[in-house]
C-alpha positions in Angstrom: 0.0 0.0 0.0 1.5 3.3 -1.0 1.3 6.6 0.8 -0.9 9.3 -0.7 1.1 12.1 1.0 4.2 11.9 -1.2 5.4 15.2 -2.4 6.3 15.7 -6.1 9.3 17.7 -4.8 10.4 16.0 -1.6 12.5 19.0 -0.6 9.3 21.1 -0.4 7.9 19.0 2.5 9.3 21.3 5.2 8.1 24.4 3.5 4.6 23.0 3.1 4.6 22.0 6.8 5.5 25.5 7.8 2.9 26.9 5.5 0.3 24.6 7.1 1.0 26.0 10.5 1.0 29.6 9.1 -2.4 29.0 7.6 -3.8 27.3 10.7 -2.6 30.3 12.8 -4.1 32.8 10.3 -7.6 31.2 10.4 -7.5 30.5 14.2 -7.2 26.7 14.2 -5.1 25.5 17.2 -2.9 23.1 15.2 0.1 21.8 17.1 3.0 19.4 16.5 2.1 15.8 16.9 -1.4 14.5 17.6 -4.3 16.7 16.5 -7.1 14.2 16.8 -9.0 16.6 19.1 -9.6 18.9 16.2 -12.8 18.6 14.2 -13.0 17.5 10.5 -14.2 21.0 9.7 -11.1 22.6 11.3 -8.7 20.2 9.6 -10.5 20.7 6.3 -10.4 24.4 6.7 -6.6 24.4 7.0 -6.2 22.2 3.8 -8.8 24.2 1.9 -7.3 27.5 2.7 -3.8 26.2 1.8 -5.1 25.3 -1.6 -6.8 28.7 -2.0 -3.6 30.5 -1.2 -1.5 28.3 -3.5 -3.9 28.9 -6.4 -3.8 32.7 -5.7 0.0 32.5 -5.8 0.1 30.5 -9.0 -2.3 33.0 -10.6 -0.1 35.9 -9.6 2.9 34.2 -11.0 1.2 33.6 -14.3 0.1 37.2 -14.5 3.6 38.5 -13.9 5.0 36.6 -16.9 
C-alpha cells in the first residue's frame, strides 16, 4: 500500500509543513505538533482548503507576472 502524501518535490515537504502552521494560525485553528485528533474534521478541512486557495492565488499571480 503506497502513501498518498508523497510530495512531487520531496525538498518542499518542510516548506509545506511551515505553510500549514501559518495558515492554521491565520484562520484560528489550534494546530500543534504531533497529535491533532482533538480537532474537528471541519477545522482540519479548513486548513487544507485555505492552503489550496492560497497556493492557487500565488500561481495565478505568478502567471500574470510573466
